[in-house]
C-alpha positions as CSV (number, residue, x, y, z in Angstrom):
1,M,0.0,-0.1,-0.1
2,N,1.5,3.4,-0.9
3,T,1.8,4.9,2.4
4,K,2.6,8.5,1.3
5,G,-1.0,8.4,-0.9
6,L,-2.5,7.4,2.6
7,S,-0.7,10.3,4.6
8,F,-1.3,13.2,1.9
9,I,-5.0,12.0,1.9
10,A,-4.9,12.1,5.7
11,L,-3.6,15.6,5.8
12,A,-5.8,16.7,3.1
13,L,-8.7,15.7,4.8
14,A,-7.1,17.1,8.9
15,Y,-7.0,21.0,6.7
16,G,-9.2,20.6,4.1
17,L,-12.1,19.4,5.9
18,A,-11.6,21.2,9.4
19,M,-10.2,24.3,8.4
20,P,-11.9,25.4,4.8
21,A,-10.2,28.8,5.1
22,Q,-6.6,27.0,5.0
23,A,-7.8,24.4,2.7
24,A,-5.2,21.8,1.3
25,T,-5.7,20.3,-2.0
26,L,-7.7,16.9,-2.2
27,D,-6.6,13.8,-4.8
28,I,-9.2,12.9,-7.0
29,V,-8.9,10.5,-10.3
30,T,-10.9,10.2,-13.4
31,G,-10.5,9.1,-16.5
32,N,-10.0,10.4,-20.3
33,D,-12.5,9.1,-23.5
34,F,-15.9,9.5,-21.7
35,A,-16.7,12.5,-23.7
36,P,-19.0,14.5,-22.5
37,Y,-18.8,13.9,-18.9
38,A,-15.0,13.7,-18.6
39,D,-11.7,13.9,-20.8
40,E,-8.9,16.2,-20.4
41,K,-8.8,17.5,-23.8
42,L,-12.5,18.8,-23.2
43,P,-13.3,22.2,-22.2
44,N,-12.7,21.7,-18.0
45,G,-12.6,18.3,-18.7
46,G,-16.1,17.5,-19.2
47,F,-19.0,18.0,-17.6
48,A,-18.3,15.8,-14.7
49,T,-14.9,17.0,-14.2
50,D,-16.4,20.6,-13.9
51,L,-19.2,19.5,-11.7
52,V,-16.9,17.9,-9.1
53,R,-14.1,20.8,-8.7
54,E,-17.5,23.3,-8.5
55,V,-18.6,21.2,-5.6
56,I,-15.7,20.7,-4.1
57,K,-14.9,24.9,-4.0
58,K,-18.7,25.2,-2.7
59,I,-17.6,22.9,0.5
60,G,-14.5,25.2,1.0
61,T,-11.3,23.1,-0.7
62,E,-9.6,22.5,-3.8
63,A,-9.2,19.7,-5.8
64,N,-6.2,18.3,-8.0
65,I,-8.0,16.4,-10.4
66,R,-5.6,14.0,-12.5
67,F,-6.8,11.7,-15.4
68,L,-5.6,8.3,-15.6
69,P,-6.6,5.0,-17.2
70,W,-10.0,4.0,-15.9
71,K,-8.5,0.7,-14.5
72,R,-5.7,2.2,-12.6
73,G,-7.9,5.3,-10.9
74,Y,-10.0,2.7,-9.8
75,E,-7.5,1.0,-8.2
76,I,-6.3,3.8,-6.3
77,T,-8.7,4.7,-4.9
78,G,-9.7,1.8,-3.8
79,S,-6.6,0.9,-1.9
80,G,-6.7,4.7,-0.7
81,E,-3.7,6.2,-2.2
82,A,-6.1,8.6,-4.1
83,L,-9.1,10.4,-2.1
84,A,-12.0,9.7,-4.6
85,T,-12.6,9.1,-8.3
86,F,-15.8,9.8,-10.6
87,P,-18.0,9.4,-12.6
88,Y,-19.0,5.6,-11.5
89,V,-22.3,3.8,-11.7
90,K,-23.4,1.2,-9.3
91,N,-23.0,-2.8,-8.8
92,P,-22.4,-5.3,-6.1
93,D,-18.5,-5.5,-6.9
94,R,-18.2,-1.9,-6.5
95,E,-20.2,-1.5,-3.5
96,A,-18.5,-3.7,-1.4
97,V,-15.5,-1.5,-1.6
98,M,-16.6,2.1,-2.4
99,L,-18.8,4.8,-0.7
100,F,-21.0,6.6,-3.2
101,S,-21.7,9.7,-3.3
102,E,-25.2,11.4,-3.8
103,P,-26.1,11.3,-7.6
104,L,-23.8,13.6,-9.6
105,Y,-26.2,13.5,-12.7
106,I,-28.6,10.7,-14.2
107,D,-28.6,9.5,-17.7
108,I,-30.3,6.8,-20.2
109,S,-28.1,4.1,-21.5
110,R,-29.0,2.3,-24.5
111,I,-28.0,-0.4,-26.9
112,F,-26.3,0.5,-29.5
113,S,-25.4,-1.5,-32.8
114,V,-24.6,-0.8,-36.3
115,K,-27.1,-0.3,-39.1
116,T,-26.3,-3.4,-40.7
117,N,-26.8,-5.6,-37.8
118,P,-28.5,-4.0,-35.2
119,V,-29.7,-5.2,-32.3
120,P,-33.1,-4.7,-31.6
121,F,-33.4,-4.7,-27.4
122,T,-36.6,-6.0,-25.7
123,G,-34.6,-7.4,-22.9
124,E,-32.1,-9.9,-21.9
125,E,-33.6,-12.5,-24.3
126,S,-32.9,-10.5,-27.6
127,L,-29.4,-10.2,-26.2
128,K,-28.6,-14.0,-26.1
129,G,-25.8,-15.2,-28.2
130,K,-24.5,-11.3,-28.8
131,T,-21.1,-10.1,-27.9
132,I,-20.5,-7.0,-26.2
133,C,-18.0,-4.5,-26.1
134,N,-17.1,-3.2,-23.3
135,P,-14.2,-1.3,-22.2
136,A,-12.0,-2.4,-19.4
137,G,-13.2,-0.6,-16.2
138,Y,-16.6,0.2,-17.2
139,V,-19.4,-1.5,-15.5
140,I,-21.1,-4.8,-16.2
141,Y,-24.2,-4.7,-15.4
142,P,-26.2,-7.3,-13.7
143,M,-27.9,-8.5,-16.9
144,I,-24.5,-8.6,-18.9
145,K,-22.6,-10.7,-16.1
146,A,-25.5,-13.2,-15.8
147,G,-25.5,-13.5,-19.8
148,L,-21.1,-14.0,-19.4
149,E,-21.3,-16.4,-16.7
150,A,-24.3,-18.4,-18.4
151,K,-21.6,-18.1,-21.7
152,T,-24.9,-17.2,-23.5
153,L,-22.8,-13.5,-24.1
154,R,-19.3,-13.0,-25.2
155,L,-17.0,-10.2,-23.9
156,Q,-14.8,-7.9,-25.9
157,E,-13.0,-5.8,-23.7
158,P,-10.4,-3.5,-25.2
159,G,-9.0,-0.3,-23.6
160,D,-11.5,2.4,-24.7
161,M,-14.8,3.3,-26.2
162,Q,-13.8,4.2,-29.3
163,T,-12.4,1.0,-29.9
164,C,-15.7,-0.7,-29.0
165,V,-17.2,1.7,-32.0
166,K,-14.6,0.2,-34.3
167,F,-15.0,-3.5,-33.3
168,L,-18.9,-3.3,-34.4
169,E,-17.8,-1.5,-37.8
170,L,-15.2,-4.7,-38.2
171,G,-18.1,-7.5,-36.9
172,R,-15.9,-7.9,-33.9
173,A,-19.1,-7.2,-31.6
174,D,-22.7,-6.8,-31.8
175,F,-23.3,-3.9,-29.7
176,I,-22.4,-1.5,-26.7
177,I,-24.3,-0.2,-24.1
178,S,-23.7,3.7,-23.6
179,S,-25.6,6.7,-23.3
180,L,-26.5,9.1,-26.2
181,P,-24.5,12.2,-25.2
182,V,-21.5,10.1,-25.1
183,M,-22.1,8.1,-28.4
184,R,-22.5,11.4,-30.0
185,T,-19.2,13.0,-29.0
186,I,-17.2,9.7,-30.3
187,T,-19.3,8.7,-33.5
188,E,-18.7,12.5,-34.5
189,A,-14.8,12.2,-34.0
190,L,-14.4,9.0,-35.8
191,G,-17.3,9.9,-38.5
192,V,-19.3,7.3,-38.3
193,T,-22.4,8.3,-36.9
194,D,-24.6,7.5,-39.7
195,K,-23.5,4.3,-39.8
196,L,-24.9,3.3,-36.2
197,T,-28.0,3.0,-34.4
198,W,-29.8,2.2,-31.0
199,A,-32.6,0.6,-29.8
200,E,-35.9,2.6,-28.8
201,K,-36.3,0.6,-25.5
202,P,-33.8,2.1,-22.8
203,F,-31.2,-0.7,-21.4
204,R,-31.5,1.5,-18.1
205,E,-31.6,5.1,-16.1
206,S,-28.1,5.1,-14.8
207,A,-27.4,7.2,-11.8
208,N,-23.7,8.3,-11.8
209,F,-21.9,9.0,-8.7
210,L,-18.3,9.9,-7.1
211,I,-16.7,7.0,-5.3
212,V,-14.6,6.9,-2.3
213,G,-12.7,4.2,-1.1
214,K,-13.6,2.6,1.8
215,K,-9.8,2.0,3.0
216,A,-9.6,6.4,2.5
217,P,-9.2,7.4,5.7
218,G,-11.7,10.1,6.5
219,G,-13.6,9.1,3.1
220,A,-17.0,8.8,4.7
221,E,-16.7,12.5,6.2
222,F,-15.9,14.0,3.1
223,L,-18.4,12.2,1.4
224,K,-21.0,13.9,4.1
225,K,-19.6,17.7,3.1
226,F,-19.3,16.7,-0.6
227,N,-23.0,15.3,-0.6
228,D,-24.4,18.7,1.2
229,G,-22.5,20.9,-1.2
230,L,-24.0,18.8,-4.0
231,A,-27.0,19.7,-3.0
232,A,-27.0,22.6,-2.5
233,Y,-24.9,23.5,-5.8
234,R,-28.0,21.1,-7.7
235,E,-30.4,23.1,-6.4
236,S,-28.8,26.5,-7.7
237,P,-28.9,27.9,-11.4
238,A,-25.7,27.2,-11.1
239,Y,-26.1,23.8,-12.4
240,V,-28.5,24.4,-15.0
241,D,-25.7,26.9,-16.6
242,L,-23.3,24.2,-16.2
243,T,-25.3,21.5,-18.4
244,K,-25.5,24.1,-20.9
245,K,-22.4,25.0,-21.1
246,H,-21.8,21.4,-22.1
247,G,-24.4,20.8,-24.0
248,L,-26.4,18.9,-22.1
249,D,-29.5,20.8,-21.4
250,G,-32.5,18.3,-21.3
251,A,-29.8,15.4,-21.8
252,V,-29.3,14.5,-18.2
253,R,-31.4,15.6,-15.0
Protein backbone atom coordinates (compact mmCIF):
# COMPACT_ATOMS: atom_id res chain seq x y z
CA MET A 1 0.00 0.00 0.00
CA ASN A 2 1.25 3.47 -0.80
CA THR A 3 1.70 5.08 2.65
CA LYS A 4 2.81 8.35 1.08
CA GLY A 5 -0.53 8.58 -0.72
CA LEU A 6 -2.40 7.80 2.49
CA SER A 7 -0.48 10.44 4.39
CA PHE A 8 -1.35 13.03 1.76
CA ILE A 9 -5.04 12.17 1.99
CA ALA A 10 -4.98 12.26 5.79
CA LEU A 11 -3.43 15.73 5.71
CA ALA A 12 -5.84 16.93 3.06
CA LEU A 13 -8.78 15.74 5.10
CA ALA A 14 -7.44 17.10 8.36
CA TYR A 15 -6.85 20.56 6.97
CA GLY A 16 -9.10 20.68 3.92
CA LEU A 17 -12.22 19.64 5.80
CA ALA A 18 -11.60 20.91 9.31
CA MET A 19 -10.25 24.31 8.26
CA PRO A 20 -11.69 25.37 4.88
CA ALA A 21 -9.93 28.72 4.97
CA GLN A 22 -6.58 26.88 4.83
CA ALA A 23 -7.79 24.07 2.61
CA ALA A 24 -5.26 21.58 1.25
CA THR A 25 -5.72 20.23 -2.26
CA LEU A 26 -7.58 16.91 -2.41
CA ASP A 27 -6.32 14.15 -4.71
CA ILE A 28 -9.18 13.06 -6.96
CA VAL A 29 -8.92 11.05 -10.19
CA THR A 30 -11.02 10.44 -13.26
CA GLY A 31 -10.40 9.10 -16.77
CA ASN A 32 -10.37 9.99 -20.44
CA ASP A 33 -12.47 9.06 -23.48
CA PHE A 34 -15.80 9.58 -21.74
CA ALA A 35 -17.00 12.72 -23.50
CA PRO A 36 -18.93 14.83 -22.72
CA TYR A 37 -18.49 13.87 -19.06
CA ALA A 38 -14.77 13.31 -18.52
CA ASP A 39 -11.77 13.85 -20.77
CA GLU A 40 -8.78 16.10 -20.24
CA LYS A 41 -9.11 17.38 -23.81
CA LEU A 42 -12.60 18.74 -23.14
CA PRO A 43 -13.26 22.26 -21.77
CA ASN A 44 -12.69 22.07 -18.01
CA GLY A 45 -12.29 18.31 -18.35
CA GLY A 46 -15.94 17.69 -19.28
CA PHE A 47 -19.25 18.10 -17.49
CA ALA A 48 -18.63 15.67 -14.60
CA THR A 49 -15.15 17.05 -13.97
CA ASP A 50 -16.42 20.61 -14.02
CA LEU A 51 -19.26 19.67 -11.65
CA VAL A 52 -17.01 17.91 -9.13
CA ARG A 53 -14.55 20.81 -9.17
CA GLU A 54 -17.34 23.33 -8.51
CA VAL A 55 -18.79 21.26 -5.66
CA ILE A 56 -15.35 20.89 -4.07
CA LYS A 57 -14.99 24.67 -4.20
CA LYS A 58 -18.42 25.04 -2.62
CA ILE A 59 -17.34 23.06 0.45
CA GLY A 60 -14.35 25.33 0.90
CA THR A 61 -11.41 23.42 -0.52
CA GLU A 62 -9.67 22.63 -3.82
CA ALA A 63 -9.20 19.45 -5.85
CA ASN A 64 -6.27 18.29 -7.92
CA ILE A 65 -8.15 16.23 -10.52
CA ARG A 66 -5.88 13.81 -12.37
CA PHE A 67 -6.76 11.89 -15.54
CA LEU A 68 -5.62 8.27 -15.40
CA PRO A 69 -6.63 5.01 -17.10
CA TRP A 70 -10.00 4.07 -15.63
CA LYS A 71 -8.83 0.78 -14.16
CA ARG A 72 -5.80 2.41 -12.53
CA GLY A 73 -7.84 5.27 -11.09
CA TYR A 74 -10.37 2.86 -9.62
CA GLU A 75 -7.64 0.70 -8.08
CA ILE A 76 -5.82 3.55 -6.33
CA THR A 77 -9.11 4.93 -5.05
CA GLY A 78 -10.02 1.52 -3.65
CA SER A 79 -6.65 1.24 -1.92
CA GLY A 80 -6.92 4.74 -0.44
CA GLU A 81 -3.99 6.14 -2.39
CA ALA A 82 -6.34 8.63 -4.07
CA LEU A 83 -9.28 10.09 -2.19
CA ALA A 84 -12.03 9.70 -4.81
CA THR A 85 -12.86 9.03 -8.44
CA PHE A 86 -15.82 9.65 -10.73
CA PRO A 87 -18.18 9.19 -12.54
CA TYR A 88 -19.21 5.62 -11.74
CA VAL A 89 -22.47 3.72 -11.63
CA LYS A 90 -23.29 1.23 -8.88
CA ASN A 91 -22.89 -2.51 -9.00
CA PRO A 92 -22.46 -5.03 -6.16
CA ASP A 93 -18.70 -5.44 -6.66
CA ARG A 94 -18.13 -1.70 -6.39
CA GLU A 95 -20.46 -1.29 -3.42
CA ALA A 96 -18.40 -3.88 -1.55
CA VAL A 97 -15.29 -1.68 -1.56
CA MET A 98 -16.50 1.86 -2.27
CA LEU A 99 -18.69 4.53 -0.68
CA PHE A 100 -20.98 6.39 -3.10
CA SER A 101 -21.97 10.03 -3.16
CA GLU A 102 -25.46 11.20 -3.96
CA PRO A 103 -25.96 11.11 -7.76
CA LEU A 104 -23.89 13.61 -9.71
CA TYR A 105 -26.29 13.25 -12.66
CA ILE A 106 -28.59 10.67 -14.25
CA ASP A 107 -28.43 9.64 -17.89
CA ILE A 108 -30.07 6.96 -20.01
CA SER A 109 -28.10 3.96 -21.27
CA ARG A 110 -29.08 2.31 -24.55
CA ILE A 111 -28.00 -0.58 -26.73
CA PHE A 112 -25.99 0.65 -29.75
CA SER A 113 -25.22 -1.45 -32.81
CA VAL A 114 -24.47 -0.98 -36.50
CA LYS A 115 -27.36 -0.39 -38.91
CA THR A 116 -26.28 -3.38 -41.01
CA ASN A 117 -26.57 -5.68 -37.97
CA PRO A 118 -29.02 -4.03 -35.57
CA VAL A 119 -29.76 -5.40 -32.10
CA PRO A 120 -33.45 -4.65 -31.37
CA PHE A 121 -33.24 -4.80 -27.59
CA THR A 122 -36.42 -5.97 -25.89
CA GLY A 123 -34.90 -7.62 -22.82
CA GLU A 124 -32.36 -10.23 -21.77
CA GLU A 125 -33.49 -12.81 -24.35
CA SER A 126 -32.80 -10.44 -27.25
CA LEU A 127 -29.08 -10.32 -26.33
CA LYS A 128 -28.44 -14.06 -26.20
CA GLY A 129 -25.71 -15.24 -28.53
CA LYS A 130 -24.35 -11.70 -28.98
CA THR A 131 -20.96 -10.18 -28.25
CA ILE A 132 -20.83 -7.04 -26.14
CA CYS A 133 -17.92 -4.62 -26.31
CA ASN A 134 -17.31 -3.07 -22.90
CA PRO A 135 -14.08 -1.11 -22.27
CA ALA A 136 -11.86 -2.30 -19.42
CA GLY A 137 -12.88 -0.63 -16.18
CA TYR A 138 -16.45 0.15 -17.32
CA VAL A 139 -19.38 -1.23 -15.34
CA ILE A 140 -20.73 -4.68 -16.22
CA TYR A 141 -24.44 -4.53 -15.44
CA PRO A 142 -26.09 -7.47 -13.64
CA MET A 143 -28.02 -8.58 -16.76
CA ILE A 144 -24.78 -8.64 -18.77
CA LYS A 145 -22.80 -10.33 -16.00
CA ALA A 146 -25.43 -13.06 -15.77
CA GLY A 147 -25.22 -13.63 -19.53
CA LEU A 148 -21.43 -13.82 -19.45
CA GLU A 149 -21.50 -16.29 -16.56
CA ALA A 150 -24.10 -18.41 -18.35
CA LYS A 151 -22.02 -18.17 -21.55
CA THR A 152 -24.99 -16.81 -23.51
CA LEU A 153 -23.00 -13.60 -24.08
CA ARG A 154 -19.42 -13.04 -25.18
CA LEU A 155 -17.20 -10.11 -24.14
CA GLN A 156 -14.70 -7.90 -25.94
CA GLU A 157 -12.85 -5.65 -23.50
CA PRO A 158 -10.50 -3.14 -25.18
CA GLY A 159 -9.06 -0.06 -23.53
CA ASP A 160 -11.57 2.55 -24.67
CA MET A 161 -14.99 3.15 -26.20
CA GLN A 162 -13.56 4.36 -29.51
CA THR A 163 -12.12 0.89 -30.05
CA CYS A 164 -15.50 -0.63 -29.21
CA VAL A 165 -17.12 1.45 -31.96
CA LYS A 166 -14.47 0.20 -34.38
CA PHE A 167 -15.16 -3.39 -33.23
CA LEU A 168 -18.83 -2.88 -34.16
CA GLU A 169 -17.78 -1.74 -37.63
CA LEU A 170 -15.49 -4.74 -38.04
CA GLY A 171 -18.07 -7.22 -36.80
CA ARG A 172 -15.98 -8.18 -33.78
CA ALA A 173 -18.82 -7.12 -31.46
CA ASP A 174 -22.59 -6.84 -31.82
CA PHE A 175 -23.48 -4.11 -29.37
CA ILE A 176 -22.31 -1.46 -26.91
CA ILE A 177 -24.11 -0.06 -23.88
CA SER A 178 -23.71 3.71 -23.62
CA SER A 179 -25.68 6.97 -23.63
CA LEU A 180 -26.57 9.25 -26.52
CA PRO A 181 -24.34 12.16 -25.38
CA VAL A 182 -21.31 9.87 -25.05
CA MET A 183 -21.85 8.03 -28.33
CA ARG A 184 -22.65 11.19 -30.26
CA THR A 185 -19.28 12.67 -29.34
CA ILE A 186 -17.34 9.51 -30.19
CA THR A 187 -19.09 8.71 -33.48
CA GLU A 188 -18.79 12.29 -34.71
CA ALA A 189 -15.05 12.22 -34.00
CA LEU A 190 -14.70 8.91 -35.87
CA GLY A 191 -16.98 9.99 -38.72
CA VAL A 192 -19.32 7.02 -38.31
CA THR A 193 -22.47 8.62 -36.89
CA ASP A 194 -24.58 7.48 -39.85
CA LYS A 195 -23.44 3.86 -39.44
CA LEU A 196 -24.78 3.30 -35.93
CA THR A 197 -28.26 2.89 -34.56
CA TRP A 198 -29.71 2.39 -31.10
CA ALA A 199 -32.58 0.42 -29.63
CA GLU A 200 -35.73 2.37 -28.91
CA LYS A 201 -36.18 0.65 -25.54
CA PRO A 202 -33.71 2.12 -22.98
CA PHE A 203 -31.38 -0.38 -21.33
CA ARG A 204 -31.59 1.49 -18.03
CA GLU A 205 -31.43 4.89 -16.36
CA SER A 206 -28.04 5.26 -14.77
CA ALA A 207 -27.19 7.43 -11.82
CA ASN A 208 -23.51 8.41 -11.88
CA PHE A 209 -21.58 8.96 -8.68
CA LEU A 210 -18.34 10.12 -7.14
CA ILE A 211 -16.90 7.22 -5.16
CA VAL A 212 -14.51 6.99 -2.22
CA GLY A 213 -12.63 3.88 -1.17
CA LYS A 214 -13.72 2.44 2.16
CA LYS A 215 -10.04 2.35 3.09
CA ALA A 216 -9.54 6.10 2.61
CA PRO A 217 -8.89 7.81 5.97
CA GLY A 218 -11.69 10.29 6.60
CA GLY A 219 -13.45 9.25 3.39
CA ALA A 220 -16.92 9.03 4.93
CA GLU A 221 -16.56 12.50 6.47
CA PHE A 222 -15.44 13.95 3.16
CA LEU A 223 -18.37 12.33 1.37
CA LYS A 224 -20.87 13.88 3.79
CA LYS A 225 -19.48 17.35 3.11
CA PHE A 226 -19.37 16.65 -0.62
CA ASN A 227 -23.03 15.54 -0.60
CA ASP A 228 -24.06 18.70 1.22
CA GLY A 229 -22.22 20.82 -1.34
CA LEU A 230 -23.63 18.81 -4.23
CA ALA A 231 -27.22 19.22 -3.03
CA ALA A 232 -26.79 22.97 -2.71
CA TYR A 233 -25.13 23.26 -6.12
CA ARG A 234 -27.76 21.16 -7.95
CA GLU A 235 -30.53 23.36 -6.52
CA SER A 236 -28.85 26.53 -7.74
CA PRO A 237 -29.10 28.17 -11.19
CA ALA A 238 -25.40 27.37 -11.61
CA TYR A 239 -26.19 23.68 -12.21
CA VAL A 240 -28.52 24.44 -15.11
CA ASP A 241 -25.92 26.83 -16.51
CA LEU A 242 -23.30 24.08 -16.28
CA THR A 243 -25.44 21.60 -18.23
CA LYS A 244 -25.98 24.21 -20.96
CA LYS A 245 -22.28 25.03 -21.04
CA HIS A 246 -21.45 21.39 -21.83
CA GLY A 247 -24.32 20.91 -24.28
CA LEU A 248 -26.31 18.66 -21.95
CA ASP A 249 -29.35 20.80 -21.28
CA GLY A 250 -32.27 18.35 -21.25
CA ALA A 251 -29.95 15.33 -21.71
CA VAL A 252 -29.23 14.73 -18.02
CA ARG A 253 -31.06 15.32 -14.81
